[in-house]
Backbone as a chain_set.jsonl record, in Angstrom:
{"seq": "XXXXXXXXXXXXXXXXXXXXXXXXXXXXXXXXXXXXXXXXXXXXXXXXXXXXXXXXXXXXXXXXXXXXXXXXXXXXXXXXXXXXXXXXXXXXXXXXXXXXXXXXXXXXXXXXXXXXXXXXXXXXXXXXXX", "coords": {"N": [[85.073, 113.124, 28.797], [87.12, 112.429, 25.647], [90.219, 112.27, 24.324], [92.713, 113.069, 22.019], [96.225, 112.337, 22.309], [98.94, 113.445, 20.762], [102.289, 113.716, 20.234], [104.585, 115.427, 19.603], [108.091, 115.684, 19.523], [110.398, 115.348, 21.044], [111.91, 112.493, 23.039], [113.158, 113.93, 24.946], [112.704, 116.666, 25.095], [110.828, 119.476, 26.91], [108.359, 119.078, 26.481], [107.593, 116.712, 25.681], [107.533, 115.495, 28.191], [105.118, 117.38, 29.132], [103.934, 116.443, 27.816], [103.419, 113.854, 28.361], [103.042, 113.935, 31.172], [99.994, 115.206, 31.194], [98.375, 113.249, 30.055], [98.221, 112.221, 32.22], [96.772, 113.431, 33.826], [93.95, 113.49, 32.22], [93.088, 111.284, 32.181], [93.478, 110.675, 36.042], [91.564, 112.075, 35.867], [89.243, 111.039, 35.435], [88.874, 110.518, 32.691], [88.834, 109.576, 28.881], [91.354, 108.493, 26.805], [92.123, 108.844, 23.555], [93.355, 107.506, 22.19], [96.809, 107.813, 21.878], [99.03, 109.665, 19.671], [102.715, 109.27, 17.955], [104.849, 111.421, 16.327], [106.61, 113.246, 13.654], [109.676, 113.997, 15.618], [108.486, 112.514, 17.42], [108.353, 109.823, 17.465], [111.325, 108.531, 18.458], [110.595, 108.487, 20.757], [109.751, 105.993, 20.674], [111.741, 104.405, 20.624], [113.248, 101.73, 21.342], [116.305, 101.269, 22.333], [117.355, 103.774, 23.266], [119.667, 105.484, 25.396], [119.549, 107.293, 28.171], [121.096, 109.209, 30.499], [122.996, 108.879, 34.206], [121.597, 110.825, 35.645], [119.661, 112.076, 34.434], [115.738, 112.718, 34.027], [113.828, 109.732, 32.608], [112.178, 110.035, 29.709], [111.14, 108.113, 28.319], [110.623, 105.74, 29.066], [108.735, 106.361, 30.656], [106.79, 106.706, 29.211], [106.547, 104.262, 28.559], [105.848, 102.861, 31.094], [103.799, 103.877, 31.458], [101.704, 103.866, 28.955], [101.645, 100.737, 28.727], [100.619, 100.335, 31.428], [97.662, 101.22, 31.54], [97.027, 99.963, 29.711], [97.48, 101.548, 26.713], [96.691, 101.904, 23.158], [98.493, 102.608, 21.845], [100.232, 104.367, 18.487], [103.362, 104.962, 16.325], [104.187, 106.64, 13.886], [104.609, 105.53, 10.883], [105.971, 105.775, 8.693], [107.498, 108.13, 10.081], [108.846, 107.11, 11.954], [110.245, 104.949, 10.05], [112.09, 106.836, 8.435], [113.434, 108.204, 10.761], [114.416, 105.431, 11.887], [113.713, 103.797, 13.658], [111.962, 100.224, 14.072], [109.673, 97.832, 13.627], [109.428, 94.144, 14.407], [108.61, 93.157, 11.401], [109.478, 95.498, 9.959], [112.152, 95.865, 10.302], [112.38, 93.274, 9.294], [111.799, 93.212, 6.017], [112.776, 95.672, 5.667], [115.734, 94.735, 5.387], [116.867, 94.796, 7.738], [118.86, 93.935, 11.107], [117.947, 94.425, 13.276], [115.983, 95.603, 15.17], [113.823, 97.39, 17.277], [111.849, 98.75, 18.353], [109.632, 99.694, 21.107], [108.139, 97.8, 23.695], [104.239, 97.373, 23.1], [104.206, 99.512, 21.807], [102.99, 100.477, 18.166], [103.667, 100.409, 14.709], [102.267, 102.658, 12.269], [100.179, 104.319, 10.107], [99.097, 107.423, 9.097], [96.476, 107.169, 9.187], [95.277, 106.464, 11.169], [95.859, 108.243, 13.179], [94.232, 109.602, 11.862], [91.619, 108.104, 12.115], [91.736, 108.343, 15.282], [91.475, 110.934, 15.566], [88.267, 111.472, 14.433], [87.365, 109.475, 16.213], [87.211, 111.4, 18.603], [86.53, 113.481, 21.493], [88.68, 116.029, 21.922], [91.705, 116.87, 20.557], [94.597, 117.471, 20.914], [97.961, 118.609, 20.759], [101.522, 117.926, 21.544], [105.718, 119.495, 22.074], [107.223, 119.371, 18.005], [107.823, 120.782, 15.673]], "CA": [[85.162, 113.569, 27.31], [87.339, 111.515, 24.712], [91.226, 112.85, 23.412], [93.649, 112.016, 20.857], [97.69, 113.179, 21.81], [99.581, 113.912, 19.521], [104.056, 113.744, 20.361], [105.762, 115.429, 18.526], [109.304, 115.926, 20.169], [111.565, 113.055, 20.945], [111.828, 112.379, 24.783], [113.829, 114.924, 25.859], [112.637, 118.256, 24.783], [110.434, 119.198, 27.426], [107.243, 119.038, 25.509], [106.917, 115.421, 25.812], [107.077, 115.653, 28.847], [104.545, 117.986, 29.61], [102.376, 114.977, 27.17], [103.17, 112.343, 29.868], [101.793, 115.125, 32.489], [98.606, 116.078, 30.946], [97.849, 112.169, 29.496], [98.069, 110.927, 33.117], [96.104, 114.005, 34.565], [93.247, 112.822, 31.708], [92.87, 109.921, 33.322], [92.771, 110.635, 36.888], [90.799, 113.282, 35.726], [87.63, 110.206, 34.751], [88.334, 110.612, 30.436], [89.461, 108.868, 28.185], [92.293, 109.164, 26.054], [91.694, 107.34, 22.659], [94.761, 107.548, 21.197], [98.612, 108.416, 21.929], [99.664, 108.984, 18.6], [103.472, 109.377, 18.489], [104.707, 111.824, 15.211], [108.038, 112.893, 13.287], [111.361, 113.773, 16.563], [108.006, 111.772, 19.153], [109.256, 108.622, 17.243], [112.371, 108.149, 18.815], [110.407, 107.885, 22.096], [109.224, 104.598, 21.449], [112.396, 103.519, 20.823], [114.154, 100.844, 22.842], [117.851, 102.273, 22.35], [117.316, 105.429, 24.268], [119.942, 105.933, 27.333], [119.868, 108.622, 29.446], [121.893, 110.092, 31.515], [121.788, 108.917, 35.373], [121.422, 112.061, 36.319], [118.196, 112.407, 34.357], [114.389, 111.39, 34.185], [114.323, 109.096, 31.419], [110.963, 110.103, 30.405], [110.288, 107.342, 27.012], [110.397, 105.175, 30.288], [107.677, 107.033, 31.552], [106.405, 106.215, 28.514], [106.532, 102.503, 27.983], [106.012, 102.443, 31.835], [102.265, 104.38, 31.727], [101.104, 102.884, 28.539], [101.107, 99.524, 29.472], [99.545, 99.312, 32.447], [96.629, 101.63, 31.094], [97.346, 99.061, 28.198], [96.182, 102.97, 25.631], [96.801, 102.636, 21.875], [99.85, 104.108, 21.058], [100.803, 104.819, 17.778], [103.973, 105.88, 15.85], [104.162, 106.557, 12.457], [105.191, 104.285, 10.99], [106.75, 106.799, 7.997], [108.019, 109.527, 10.287], [109.719, 105.859, 12.518], [111.68, 104.276, 9.577], [113.235, 107.079, 8.636], [114.984, 107.243, 12.104], [115.658, 104.055, 12.042], [112.986, 102.426, 14.494], [111.43, 99.39, 13.008], [109.759, 96.509, 13.938], [110.199, 92.584, 13.208], [108.026, 93.011, 10.571], [109.927, 96.674, 9.064], [112.979, 94.309, 10.235], [112.905, 91.988, 8.116], [110.49, 94.132, 4.482], [114.804, 96.111, 4.692], [117.088, 93.892, 5.76], [117.941, 95.503, 8.845], [119.461, 92.965, 11.458], [117.937, 95.384, 14.215], [113.806, 95.089, 16.515], [114.162, 98.843, 17.694], [110.67, 99.551, 18.678], [109.64, 99.668, 22.672], [106.5, 96.405, 23.546], [103.17, 98.474, 23.608], [104.07, 100.599, 20.914], [102.511, 99.57, 17.407], [103.854, 101.328, 14.302], [101.139, 102.662, 11.129], [100.278, 105.526, 9.215], [98.645, 108.882, 9.797], [95.274, 107.046, 9.147], [95.54, 105.787, 12.502], [95.293, 109.887, 13.553], [92.576, 110.762, 11.54], [90.119, 107.495, 12.781], [91.403, 108.815, 16.801], [90.884, 111.979, 15.735], [87.288, 110.638, 14.169], [86.446, 109.934, 17.286], [87.639, 111.631, 19.734], [86.254, 114.75, 21.74], [89.349, 116.898, 21.987], [93.221, 116.941, 19.905], [96.192, 117.931, 21.712], [99.326, 118.05, 20.776], [102.136, 119.354, 22.021], [106.138, 120.049, 20.668], [106.503, 120.179, 16.854], [108.08, 122.806, 14.523]], "C": [[86.843, 112.404, 26.423], [88.514, 112.762, 24.365], [91.774, 111.913, 22.373], [94.841, 113.197, 21.517], [98.732, 113.267, 21.422], [100.937, 114.124, 20.481], [104.421, 113.865, 19.074], [107.135, 115.94, 18.425], [108.883, 115.504, 20.754], [110.602, 113.251, 22.659], [112.583, 113.482, 25.602], [114.016, 116.114, 25.887], [111.715, 117.72, 26.104], [108.393, 119.122, 27.389], [106.435, 117.537, 25.637], [106.682, 114.935, 27.395], [106.062, 115.705, 30.48], [103.342, 117.215, 29.439], [101.552, 114.648, 28.013], [102.044, 112.462, 30.712], [99.696, 115.207, 31.785], [98.424, 114.571, 30.531], [98.209, 111.487, 31.795], [97.21, 111.989, 33.484], [94.533, 113.72, 33.721], [92.54, 111.239, 31.966], [92.181, 109.949, 34.694], [91.411, 111.981, 36.986], [89.11, 112.604, 35.496], [87.639, 110.268, 32.699], [89.305, 110.082, 30.433], [90.909, 109.421, 26.797], [91.683, 107.469, 24.651], [93.112, 106.962, 22.986], [95.964, 108.175, 21.505], [99.354, 108.421, 20.23], [101.472, 109.816, 18.587], [104.077, 110.233, 16.394], [106.216, 112.451, 14.826], [109.185, 113.101, 14.942], [110.24, 112.921, 18.086], [108.908, 110.484, 18.719], [110.063, 108.001, 18.047], [111.761, 108.188, 20.289], [110.165, 106.595, 21.958], [110.28, 104.136, 21.168], [113.089, 102.713, 22.365], [115.472, 101.164, 22.974], [118.198, 103.165, 23.196], [118.242, 104.428, 25.496], [120.0, 107.011, 27.381], [120.409, 108.971, 29.715], [121.478, 109.442, 32.402], [121.325, 110.036, 35.622], [119.392, 112.274, 36.079], [117.202, 111.572, 34.224], [114.882, 110.374, 32.597], [111.949, 108.721, 30.883], [110.04, 109.066, 29.217], [110.363, 106.321, 27.82], [109.298, 105.037, 30.305], [106.846, 106.446, 30.59], [105.11, 104.785, 28.537], [106.157, 102.593, 28.853], [104.624, 102.137, 32.026], [100.677, 103.848, 30.252], [100.451, 101.379, 28.596], [100.539, 99.442, 30.546], [98.79, 100.62, 32.404], [95.98, 100.833, 30.281], [95.935, 100.349, 27.047], [96.985, 101.806, 24.413], [98.242, 103.317, 21.559], [100.304, 103.34, 20.185], [101.746, 104.725, 17.153], [103.92, 105.753, 14.587], [105.149, 105.923, 12.006], [106.441, 104.942, 9.194], [108.323, 107.537, 9.111], [110.023, 107.668, 11.255], [110.726, 105.492, 11.307], [112.443, 105.673, 9.67], [114.426, 108.059, 10.062], [115.083, 106.489, 12.204], [114.897, 103.091, 13.216], [112.285, 101.496, 14.009], [111.284, 98.276, 14.373], [109.829, 95.099, 13.304], [109.682, 93.084, 12.39], [108.641, 94.226, 9.042], [111.765, 95.854, 8.888], [112.933, 94.057, 8.999], [112.729, 92.842, 6.502], [112.541, 94.818, 5.0], [115.443, 95.736, 4.917], [118.032, 94.257, 6.652], [117.878, 94.084, 10.374], [118.551, 92.97, 13.277], [116.715, 95.758, 14.669], [114.4, 96.986, 17.148], [112.471, 99.503, 18.793], [109.877, 98.535, 20.311], [108.487, 97.973, 22.593], [105.878, 97.717, 24.808], [103.654, 98.89, 23.109], [103.642, 99.516, 19.293], [102.639, 101.197, 15.674], [102.06, 101.166, 13.175], [101.177, 103.801, 11.103], [99.841, 106.447, 9.888], [96.496, 108.72, 9.338], [95.082, 106.356, 10.651], [94.914, 107.498, 13.153], [94.794, 109.8, 13.244], [91.543, 109.183, 12.323], [90.397, 107.747, 13.903], [91.281, 109.533, 16.648], [88.903, 112.133, 15.687], [85.95, 110.373, 15.237], [86.747, 110.212, 18.892], [86.668, 112.296, 19.93], [86.956, 116.338, 21.215], [90.988, 115.854, 21.357], [94.448, 117.98, 21.389], [97.168, 117.872, 21.515], [100.91, 118.727, 21.508], [103.795, 118.582, 21.845], [105.856, 119.691, 19.016], [107.685, 121.741, 15.988], [108.032, 123.152, 14.932]], "O": [[87.408, 111.64, 27.205], [88.151, 113.921, 24.162], [91.556, 110.761, 21.998], [94.71, 114.418, 21.428], [99.61, 113.024, 22.25], [100.716, 114.715, 21.538], [104.554, 113.176, 18.062], [107.463, 116.575, 17.423], [107.752, 115.202, 21.135], [109.564, 113.711, 23.134], [112.465, 113.715, 26.805], [114.958, 116.729, 26.388], [111.6, 116.558, 26.493], [107.543, 119.133, 28.279], [105.233, 117.276, 25.676], [105.804, 114.142, 27.734], [105.974, 115.165, 31.583], [102.318, 117.11, 30.114], [100.383, 114.74, 28.389], [100.988, 111.887, 30.977], [98.563, 115.237, 32.265], [97.576, 114.641, 31.42], [98.34, 110.339, 32.222], [96.182, 111.32, 33.588], [93.642, 113.697, 34.571], [91.552, 110.524, 31.802], [91.025, 109.583, 34.907], [90.712, 112.49, 37.862], [88.079, 113.271, 35.408], [86.772, 110.118, 31.839], [90.258, 109.938, 31.2], [91.132, 110.474, 26.2], [91.287, 106.303, 24.656], [93.683, 106.291, 23.845], [95.951, 109.382, 21.266], [99.997, 107.505, 19.718], [101.549, 110.897, 19.169], [103.716, 109.64, 15.378], [107.092, 112.197, 15.653], [109.455, 111.981, 15.376], [110.655, 112.719, 19.227], [109.903, 110.114, 19.34], [109.699, 106.901, 18.464], [112.593, 107.861, 21.135], [110.298, 105.886, 22.955], [110.158, 102.936, 21.415], [113.286, 102.925, 23.561], [115.732, 101.383, 24.157], [119.278, 103.261, 23.779], [117.963, 103.413, 26.135], [120.557, 107.727, 26.549], [120.714, 109.682, 28.756], [120.304, 109.071, 32.391], [120.133, 109.929, 35.912], [118.429, 112.462, 36.823], [117.243, 110.342, 34.23], [115.876, 110.385, 31.872], [111.047, 107.972, 31.261], [108.815, 109.071, 29.1], [110.021, 105.407, 27.068], [108.692, 103.99, 30.077], [106.076, 105.596, 31.036], [103.913, 104.499, 28.535], [105.008, 102.475, 28.426], [104.108, 101.094, 32.427], [99.473, 103.625, 30.379], [99.284, 100.989, 28.539], [99.863, 98.434, 30.752], [99.195, 101.376, 33.287], [94.769, 100.83, 30.059], [94.738, 100.313, 26.761], [97.782, 100.963, 24.826], [98.693, 104.372, 21.113], [100.707, 102.191, 20.363], [101.372, 103.637, 16.716], [103.576, 104.665, 14.124], [106.267, 105.743, 12.489], [107.498, 104.405, 8.863], [109.543, 107.469, 8.96], [111.231, 107.465, 11.134], [111.929, 105.687, 11.482], [113.239, 105.89, 10.584], [115.619, 108.353, 10.14], [116.13, 106.264, 12.811], [115.298, 101.994, 13.603], [111.651, 102.031, 13.099], [111.96, 97.962, 15.353], [110.147, 94.835, 12.145], [110.372, 94.093, 12.25], [108.468, 94.092, 7.83], [112.361, 95.468, 7.883], [113.364, 94.546, 7.955], [113.788, 93.014, 5.9], [113.468, 94.184, 4.496], [116.419, 96.451, 4.692], [119.262, 94.205, 6.65], [116.857, 93.413, 10.524], [118.499, 92.077, 14.122], [116.554, 96.841, 14.107], [115.574, 97.335, 17.274], [112.295, 100.404, 19.612], [109.691, 97.334, 20.504], [108.232, 97.302, 21.593], [106.159, 98.331, 25.837], [104.455, 99.243, 23.974], [103.852, 98.307, 19.189], [102.086, 102.291, 15.567], [101.181, 100.304, 13.174], [101.931, 104.482, 11.798], [100.021, 106.522, 11.103], [95.622, 109.581, 9.239], [94.333, 105.381, 10.588], [93.755, 107.755, 13.476], [93.889, 109.776, 14.077], [90.705, 109.519, 13.16], [89.334, 107.531, 14.486], [90.633, 109.903, 17.628], [88.266, 112.7, 16.574], [84.748, 110.628, 15.316], [86.589, 109.555, 19.921], [85.744, 112.22, 19.12], [86.459, 117.284, 20.604], [91.282, 114.682, 21.594], [94.677, 118.782, 22.295], [97.708, 116.932, 22.097], [101.13, 119.886, 21.858], [103.769, 117.385, 21.56], [104.703, 119.668, 18.585], [107.975, 122.936, 15.926], [108.111, 124.364, 14.729]]}, "num_chains": 1, "name": "protein.A"}
């Protein structure tokens, strides 16, 4: 079975941890993840500037490691990311900002990538949101 996973909450939310555990279970079960799409507050998971308290689990770092290990297609909604200050090199130059903070392994793109993933997937599941 092929899945698209939508992450809608920031990395401090329990839903983002559940999304990661679900993604791990999907792959462990022999299924495929077509795309992980970070939207709304979920785009903050892709920021390399997050600092987590020493007594807390760094879910954003765990997502980054998971994405790299499994070579997943991890897309961050560009509109939501720009509103929250998450920028790659191209967007930082475009808007004349001095900082790039999109973590490695993530790609900024539009909702069309979500739609494309949904066309390829058998199932879509969302975690978090308002």
